[in-house]
VEXDREN-2710 file (C-alpha; in Angstrom, 1 decimal):
% VEXDREN-2710
k/r/px/py/pz
1/UNK/-20.6/-28.7/6.8
2/UNK/-18.7/-30.6/4.1
3/UNK/-16.1/-27.9/3.4
4/UNK/-13.6/-26.4/5.9
5/UNK/-10.7/-23.9/5.8
6/UNK/-7.8/-24.1/8.3
7/UNK/-5.8/-21.0/8.3
8/UNK/-2.9/-19.9/10.4
9/UNK/-3.9/-16.9/12.8
10/UNK/-0.6/-15.5/13.7
11/UNK/2.8/-15.7/11.6
12/UNK/2.7/-19.3/10.8
13/UNK/4.1/-22.1/12.6
14/UNK/0.8/-22.4/14.5
15/UNK/0.6/-26.2/14.3
16/UNK/-1.9/-26.2/11.2
17/UNK/-0.3/-29.5/10.3
18/UNK/-1.3/-31.3/13.4
19/UNK/-4.7/-29.7/13.2
20/UNK/-5.2/-30.5/9.5
21/UNK/-3.9/-34.1/10.1
22/UNK/-6.4/-34.4/13.2
23/UNK/-9.3/-33.3/11.1
24/UNK/-8.3/-35.4/8.1
25/UNK/-9.7/-38.4/9.8
26/UNK/-13.1/-37.2/9.1
27/UNK/-12.4/-35.5/5.5
28/UNK/-12.2/-37.4/2.0
29/UNK/-10.1/-34.8/0.3
30/UNK/-7.4/-32.4/1.4
31/UNK/-6.3/-29.5/-0.5
32/UNK/-3.2/-27.4/0.0
33/UNK/-4.0/-23.9/-1.7
34/UNK/-1.0/-21.8/-1.7
35/UNK/2.7/-21.4/-0.9
36/UNK/5.7/-23.7/-1.5
37/UNK/8.6/-25.2/0.0
38/UNK/8.8/-22.3/2.3
39/UNK/6.1/-24.1/4.5
40/UNK/6.8/-26.7/7.0
41/UNK/4.0/-28.8/8.6
42/UNK/5.1/-31.5/11.2
43/UNK/2.7/-34.4/12.0
44/UNK/3.5/-36.7/14.9
45/UNK/1.4/-40.0/15.0
46/UNK/2.2/-43.4/16.4
47/UNK/5.6/-42.1/17.6
48/UNK/6.5/-41.3/14.0
49/UNK/7.4/-37.8/12.7
50/UNK/6.3/-36.8/9.3
51/UNK/7.7/-33.4/7.9
52/UNK/5.8/-31.8/5.0
53/UNK/6.5/-29.0/3.0
54/UNK/4.2/-29.5/-0.2
55/UNK/2.1/-32.7/0.3
56/UNK/-1.0/-31.7/2.2
57/UNK/-1.1/-33.2/5.8
58/UNK/-4.0/-35.6/5.0
59/UNK/-1.4/-37.8/3.4
60/UNK/-0.9/-39.7/6.9
61/UNK/-4.4/-40.7/6.8
62/UNK/-4.1/-41.9/3.1
63/UNK/-6.6/-39.3/1.9
64/UNK/-7.0/-37.7/-1.7
65/UNK/-4.1/-34.8/-1.5
66/UNK/-4.5/-32.1/-3.8
67/UNK/-1.7/-29.5/-4.6
68/UNK/-4.1/-26.8/-6.0
69/UNK/-3.1/-24.1/-8.7
70/UNK/-2.1/-21.4/-6.0
71/UNK/0.9/-23.7/-4.8
72/UNK/4.2/-23.1/-6.6
73/UNK/5.8/-26.3/-6.8
74/UNK/9.7/-27.1/-6.6
75/UNK/9.7/-30.2/-8.7
76/UNK/12.8/-32.0/-7.5
77/UNK/11.9/-31.3/-3.9
78/UNK/8.3/-32.4/-4.2
79/UNK/9.5/-35.8/-5.7
80/UNK/12.0/-36.2/-2.9
81/UNK/9.3/-35.6/-0.3
82/UNK/7.0/-38.1/-2.1
83/UNK/9.8/-40.7/-2.0
84/UNK/10.4/-40.1/1.7
85/UNK/6.8/-40.4/2.5
86/UNK/6.5/-43.6/0.6
87/UNK/9.5/-44.8/2.6
88/UNK/7.4/-44.1/5.9
89/UNK/4.5/-46.1/4.6
90/UNK/2.4/-43.2/3.3
91/UNK/0.1/-44.0/0.2
92/UNK/1.3/-41.4/-2.4
93/UNK/-0.8/-42.9/-5.0
94/UNK/-3.6/-40.6/-4.0
95/UNK/-1.6/-37.2/-4.5
96/UNK/-2.7/-35.1/-7.4
97/UNK/-1.2/-31.7/-8.7
98/UNK/-2.9/-28.9/-10.6
99/UNK/-1.7/-28.6/-14.1
100/UNK/-1.7/-24.8/-13.6
101/UNK/0.5/-24.8/-10.5
102/UNK/3.7/-22.8/-11.3
103/UNK/7.1/-24.2/-10.9
104/UNK/10.1/-23.1/-8.9
105/UNK/13.2/-23.4/-10.7
106/UNK/16.9/-23.1/-10.1
107/UNK/17.0/-19.4/-11.1
108/UNK/14.4/-18.6/-8.8
109/UNK/16.3/-19.7/-5.9
110/UNK/19.6/-17.7/-7.1
111/UNK/17.3/-14.6/-7.3
112/UNK/15.9/-15.1/-4.0
113/UNK/19.4/-15.2/-2.4
114/UNK/20.8/-12.4/-4.4
115/UNK/17.8/-10.3/-3.7
116/UNK/17.7/-11.1/0.0
117/UNK/21.5/-10.3/0.2
118/UNK/21.0/-7.1/-1.4
119/UNK/18.6/-5.9/1.0
120/UNK/21.2/-5.7/3.8
121/UNK/19.6/-4.6/7.1
122/UNK/16.1/-4.2/5.4
123/UNK/16.1/-8.0/4.7
124/UNK/12.7/-9.7/4.9
125/UNK/13.6/-12.9/6.2
126/UNK/12.6/-15.1/3.2
127/UNK/13.5/-18.8/3.4
128/UNK/15.4/-18.5/0.1
129/UNK/13.5/-21.3/-1.4
130/UNK/12.8/-19.2/-4.5
131/UNK/9.0/-18.8/-3.7
132/UNK/8.9/-15.1/-4.1
133/UNK/10.5/-14.9/-7.4
134/UNK/8.2/-17.7/-8.7
135/UNK/5.2/-16.0/-7.7
136/UNK/6.7/-12.8/-9.2
137/UNK/7.2/-14.6/-12.5
138/UNK/3.7/-15.9/-12.4
139/UNK/2.3/-12.3/-12.0
140/UNK/4.7/-11.1/-14.8
141/UNK/3.2/-13.8/-17.1
142/UNK/6.6/-15.4/-17.9
143/UNK/6.2/-18.3/-15.4
144/UNK/6.4/-22.0/-16.2
145/UNK/3.5/-24.2/-15.1
146/UNK/3.4/-28.0/-14.5
147/UNK/1.2/-28.5/-17.5
148/UNK/3.7/-27.2/-19.9
149/UNK/5.8/-30.5/-19.3
150/UNK/3.3/-32.2/-21.7
151/UNK/4.6/-29.7/-24.4
152/UNK/8.3/-30.0/-24.6
153/UNK/8.5/-27.3/-27.4
154/UNK/6.2/-24.8/-25.5
155/UNK/8.4/-25.5/-22.3
156/UNK/11.4/-24.6/-24.1
157/UNK/10.3/-21.5/-25.4
158/UNK/8.8/-20.4/-22.2
159/UNK/12.0/-21.1/-20.4
160/UNK/13.9/-19.0/-23.0
161/UNK/12.2/-15.9/-22.0
162/UNK/12.1/-16.4/-18.2
163/UNK/15.8/-17.4/-18.1
164/UNK/16.9/-14.6/-20.1
165/UNK/15.1/-12.3/-17.8
166/UNK/16.6/-13.9/-14.7
167/UNK/20.1/-13.9/-16.2
168/UNK/19.8/-10.1/-16.7
169/UNK/18.6/-9.5/-13.4
170/UNK/21.4/-11.5/-11.9
171/UNK/23.8/-9.8/-14.0
172/UNK/25.4/-12.8/-15.4
173/UNK/24.8/-15.7/-17.7
174/UNK/24.3/-18.1/-14.9
175/UNK/21.5/-20.3/-16.3
176/UNK/20.9/-22.0/-19.7
177/UNK/17.3/-22.5/-20.7
178/UNK/18.2/-25.7/-22.8
179/UNK/19.9/-27.6/-19.9
180/UNK/16.9/-26.4/-17.4
181/UNK/14.4/-27.9/-20.0
182/UNK/16.3/-31.1/-20.2
183/UNK/16.3/-31.4/-16.4
184/UNK/12.4/-30.8/-16.1
185/UNK/11.8/-33.3/-19.0
186/UNK/13.8/-36.0/-17.3
187/UNK/11.4/-35.5/-14.2
188/UNK/8.3/-35.3/-16.4
189/UNK/7.4/-39.2/-16.5
190/UNK/7.0/-39.0/-12.8
191/UNK/5.1/-35.7/-12.7
192/UNK/2.7/-36.0/-15.7
193/UNK/0.7/-38.9/-14.1
194/UNK/-0.1/-36.7/-11.2
195/UNK/-1.5/-33.7/-12.9
196/UNK/-5.2/-33.0/-13.1
197/UNK/-7.6/-30.2/-13.7
198/UNK/-7.8/-30.0/-9.8
199/UNK/-10.5/-27.3/-9.8
200/UNK/-12.8/-29.8/-11.5
201/UNK/-11.7/-32.6/-9.3
202/UNK/-12.4/-30.5/-6.0
203/UNK/-15.8/-29.1/-7.1
204/UNK/-16.9/-32.5/-8.1
205/UNK/-16.0/-33.9/-4.6
206/UNK/-18.1/-31.2/-3.2
207/UNK/-20.9/-32.0/-5.4
208/UNK/-20.9/-35.5/-4.1
209/UNK/-21.0/-34.4/-0.7
210/UNK/-17.5/-35.4/0.2
211/UNK/-15.9/-33.6/3.0
212/UNK/-13.2/-31.2/1.7
213/UNK/-10.5/-29.8/4.1
214/UNK/-8.5/-26.8/2.7
215/UNK/-5.0/-26.3/4.4
216/UNK/-3.3/-23.0/4.2
217/UNK/0.3/-22.4/4.5
218/UNK/2.0/-19.7/6.7
219/UNK/-0.3/-17.4/8.4
220/UNK/-2.7/-14.4/8.2
221/UNK/-0.1/-11.9/9.2
222/UNK/2.3/-13.1/6.4
223/UNK/-0.5/-12.6/3.9
224/UNK/0.8/-10.3/1.1
225/UNK/-2.4/-8.0/1.5
226/UNK/-3.4/-8.4/4.9
227/UNK/0.0/-9.2/6.9
228/UNK/2.8/-7.1/8.0
229/UNK/4.0/-5.8/4.7
230/UNK/6.7/-5.9/3.3
231/UNK/7.8/-8.7/5.9
232/UNK/5.2/-11.2/4.4
233/UNK/5.1/-14.2/1.9
234/UNK/4.2/-13.9/-1.7
235/UNK/0.6/-15.5/-1.5
236/UNK/-2.8/-15.4/0.2
237/UNK/-2.7/-17.7/3.5
238/UNK/-6.1/-16.2/4.4
239/UNK/-9.2/-18.0/3.8
240/UNK/-9.9/-16.1/0.6
241/UNK/-7.0/-17.8/-0.9
242/UNK/-8.5/-21.1/-0.6
243/UNK/-10.9/-20.1/-3.3
244/UNK/-8.3/-18.6/-5.6
245/UNK/-5.8/-21.2/-5.0
246/UNK/-8.2/-24.1/-5.7
247/UNK/-10.7/-23.0/-8.0
248/UNK/-13.8/-23.2/-5.6
249/UNK/-16.2/-20.3/-5.4
250/UNK/-16.5/-18.6/-2.1
251/UNK/-20.1/-19.8/-1.9
252/UNK/-19.0/-23.4/-1.4
253/UNK/-16.9/-22.7/1.7
254/UNK/-19.1/-23.7/4.8
255/UNK/-16.5/-22.8/7.5
256/UNK/-13.3/-21.4/8.6
257/UNK/-11.2/-22.2/11.6
258/UNK/-7.9/-20.5/12.7
259/UNK/-5.0/-22.1/14.4
260/UNK/-3.1/-20.4/17.1
261/UNK/-0.5/-21.3/19.6
262/UNK/-1.5/-20.4/23.2
263/UNK/1.5/-18.0/22.8
264/UNK/3.1/-16.3/19.8
265/UNK/6.0/-16.9/17.7
266/UNK/7.5/-15.5/14.7
267/UNK/10.3/-16.5/12.1
268/UNK/12.5/-13.8/10.3
269/UNK/12.3/-10.3/10.4
270/UNK/9.5/-7.8/11.0
271/UNK/7.8/-6.2/13.9
272/UNK/6.5/-8.3/16.9
273/UNK/4.8/-6.3/19.5
274/UNK/4.6/-9.1/22.3
275/UNK/7.9/-10.6/21.7
276/UNK/9.8/-11.5/25.0
277/UNK/13.5/-10.9/24.6
278/UNK/14.3/-12.0/28.2
279/UNK/14.3/-15.5/30.1
280/UNK/10.6/-16.1/29.4
281/UNK/10.9/-15.9/25.8
282/UNK/13.9/-18.4/25.9
283/UNK/11.9/-20.5/28.2
284/UNK/9.0/-20.7/25.7
285/UNK/11.3/-21.4/22.8
286/UNK/13.0/-24.4/24.4
287/UNK/9.8/-25.9/25.9
288/UNK/7.9/-25.3/22.7
289/UNK/10.9/-26.7/20.5
290/UNK/10.5/-23.4/18.6
291/UNK/12.8/-24.1/15.7
292/UNK/11.6/-23.7/12.0
293/UNK/10.7/-27.1/10.4
294/UNK/11.8/-25.7/7.0
295/UNK/14.9/-23.6/8.0
296/UNK/15.7/-24.8/11.4
297/UNK/16.0/-21.1/12.4
298/UNK/14.9/-20.4/16.3
299/UNK/11.7/-18.7/16.4
300/UNK/11.1/-15.3/18.2
301/UNK/8.6/-16.0/21.0
302/UNK/6.0/-13.9/22.9
303/UNK/2.7/-13.9/24.7
304/UNK/-0.7/-14.3/23.2
305/UNK/-1.6/-11.3/21.4
306/UNK/-5.2/-10.3/21.1
307/UNK/-5.1/-7.7/18.3
308/UNK/-3.2/-10.1/16.1
309/UNK/-6.0/-12.6/16.6
310/UNK/-8.9/-10.3/16.2
311/UNK/-7.4/-9.1/12.9
312/UNK/-7.1/-12.6/11.7
313/UNK/-10.7/-13.3/12.7
314/UNK/-11.9/-10.2/10.9
315/UNK/-10.0/-10.9/7.6
316/UNK/-10.7/-14.7/7.6
317/UNK/-14.2/-14.9/9.0
318/UNK/-13.1/-17.3/11.7
319/UNK/-15.8/-19.5/13.2
320/UNK/-13.6/-21.0/15.9
321/UNK/-10.0/-21.0/17.3
322/UNK/-7.8/-24.1/17.5
323/UNK/-5.3/-23.4/20.2
324/UNK/-2.0/-25.4/20.1
325/UNK/0.9/-26.0/22.5
326/UNK/-1.2/-25.2/25.7
327/UNK/1.1/-27.4/27.6
328/UNK/4.0/-25.1/26.9
329/UNK/2.7/-22.6/29.4
330/UNK/2.6/-25.1/32.3
331/UNK/4.6/-24.3/35.3
332/UNK/4.2/-20.6/34.5
333/UNK/2.9/-18.8/37.9
334/UNK/1.3/-16.2/35.7
335/UNK/0.4/-16.0/32.0
336/UNK/0.3/-12.6/30.0
337/UNK/-2.1/-11.7/27.4
338/UNK/-1.7/-8.7/25.1
339/UNK/-5.1/-7.0/25.3
340/UNK/-4.3/-3.7/23.4
341/UNK/-1.2/-1.6/22.1
342/UNK/-0.1/1.9/23.3
343/UNK/1.6/4.4/21.1
344/UNK/2.4/8.0/22.3
345/UNK/0.0/7.9/25.0
346/UNK/-2.9/6.5/22.9
347/UNK/-4.5/3.0/23.4
348/UNK/-4.7/1.1/20.1
349/UNK/-7.1/-2.0/20.1
350/UNK/-6.9/-2.7/16.5
351/UNK/-3.9/-4.1/14.4
352/UNK/-1.8/-1.3/12.8
353/UNK/-1.4/-1.8/9.1
354/UNK/1.7/0.5/9.3
355/UNK/4.7/-1.5/10.1
356/UNK/6.7/1.4/11.3
357/UNK/3.9/2.2/13.8
358/UNK/3.6/-1.6/14.8
359/UNK/7.2/-1.6/15.3
360/UNK/6.9/1.4/18.0
361/UNK/4.0/0.3/19.9
362/UNK/4.2/-1.0/23.4
363/UNK/2.2/-4.0/24.4
364/UNK/-0.7/-3.7/27.1
365/UNK/-0.9/-6.7/29.3
366/UNK/-3.4/-8.6/31.3
367/UNK/-2.1/-11.3/33.5
368/UNK/-4.0/-14.3/34.6
369/UNK/-3.1/-17.2/37.0
370/UNK/-1.1/-20.0/35.4
371/UNK/-1.1/-23.6/36.3
372/UNK/1.4/-26.4/37.3
373/UNK/-0.4/-29.5/36.1
374/UNK/0.9/-31.6/33.2
375/UNK/-1.6/-31.3/30.7
376/UNK/-0.1/-34.1/28.3
377/UNK/-2.4/-36.8/29.6
378/UNK/-5.8/-34.8/29.3
379/UNK/-8.5/-36.7/27.2
380/UNK/-11.2/-33.9/27.3
381/UNK/-11.5/-30.1/27.7
382/UNK/-12.8/-30.8/31.2
383/UNK/-9.9/-32.5/32.2
384/UNK/-7.9/-29.3/31.9
385/UNK/-7.1/-27.4/35.3
386/UNK/-9.7/-24.6/36.0
387/UNK/-7.1/-22.0/35.5
388/UNK/-5.8/-23.3/32.0
389/UNK/-9.7/-23.2/31.0
390/UNK/-10.2/-19.8/32.2
391/UNK/-7.3/-18.7/30.4
392/UNK/-8.6/-20.0/26.9
393/UNK/-12.2/-18.6/27.9
394/UNK/-10.4/-15.4/28.6
395/UNK/-8.7/-15.2/25.1
396/UNK/-12.0/-16.5/23.3
397/UNK/-13.7/-13.5/25.0
398/UNK/-11.3/-10.9/24.1
399/UNK/-11.0/-12.2/20.4
400/UNK/-14.7/-12.9/20.1
401/UNK/-14.2/-16.2/18.7
402/UNK/-14.9/-19.6/20.6
403/UNK/-12.1/-22.2/21.3
404/UNK/-13.2/-25.3/19.3
405/UNK/-10.0/-27.4/19.9
406/UNK/-7.1/-27.6/22.1
407/UNK/-3.6/-29.0/21.7
408/UNK/-1.8/-30.3/24.7
409/UNK/1.0/-32.2/23.2
410/UNK/2.8/-33.1/19.9
411/UNK/1.1/-36.3/19.2
412/UNK/-2.1/-36.7/17.2
413/UNK/-3.9/-38.0/20.2
414/UNK/-3.1/-34.9/22.3
415/UNK/-5.8/-33.2/20.7
416/UNK/-9.0/-32.0/22.7
417/UNK/-11.9/-31.2/20.2
418/UNK/-14.9/-29.2/22.0
419/UNK/-17.2/-29.8/18.8
420/UNK/-17.3/-31.4/15.5
421/UNK/-15.6/-29.3/12.9
422/UNK/-17.4/-30.6/10.0
END
């Protein structure tokens, strides 16, 4: 199976960076297909930590790393990340960027801040990185693409229209297109050599029989169509987004695996049925180090939520689950699993699309025995205590998708595959 898509099965922060890094050892090319600097993937290998926002996690293995057309690129942040990775010894010479990728510019960040502030109590919880406004300009056909840097006159014309629209929305003449054009053109000598027709590049890799790994950012329930709208991102983190965001047809995708924590977390606002607001939620946060890679915000924590995972399996066509941070649950005498929701006397096994309804449901729990063992030294799935294995088997049974990989620590080596992914 030479093509594999890795998606988040919850609300992001599931550990996709670690899983993608681990799988990259077998891959030839790793493709990031959506999102922007609102993503935060952390890879820990050999005691060294790599914090990634735009560059695919395959960079640590020195693989060909592609930022596809579905990505929105903050040029200055991208080049800074490249410099930091190079300083850590990564080979950044194999990073390529789609010339169709849209750019995040200063006015997008200003619009993001202004709009989120204006929402008041109805705020979405955006990272304020300008991602949403950049995608909006893309849909409105006033966006600026990376390939426009090749044509200074075209770039200036496009910026004239986009900046005028941004200033009007902000209610002030805050930005000047000529100055922004000069800033971008100053970065062009570093960016232009990286630009490619990445759809052609990725399809050629598949034609050769190379193993291609598609890395999603955020998670299924932040998808703009399939997530908890409006508390969502502005792109498609689901598996279908891999095709749209990289220019690869759906018939070329062989397998999709979802990444889920052994519990559930969420950053920002929006309904979260399994959230634990008491001491157990605090315990999960501290043990799991649940603070955002991008924002540093504390994550909201709760138990494994089966309706959430079933919905992810449905809309992504999941063939397997990679369960991370199982070690965080060690020491608990019992572990809870949300098997359904209850609303006004009705039992709901599906995942409601109505966020108002989702905010009102009460979780229906099933409790299973916990374990006290330290899992960090486990080398195989069979090394896990029987109760931990039973927990994973029960989750797989309820979701209807097998657990194909387990994470028992932050290091790359603390990963227990149950089968080959490719």
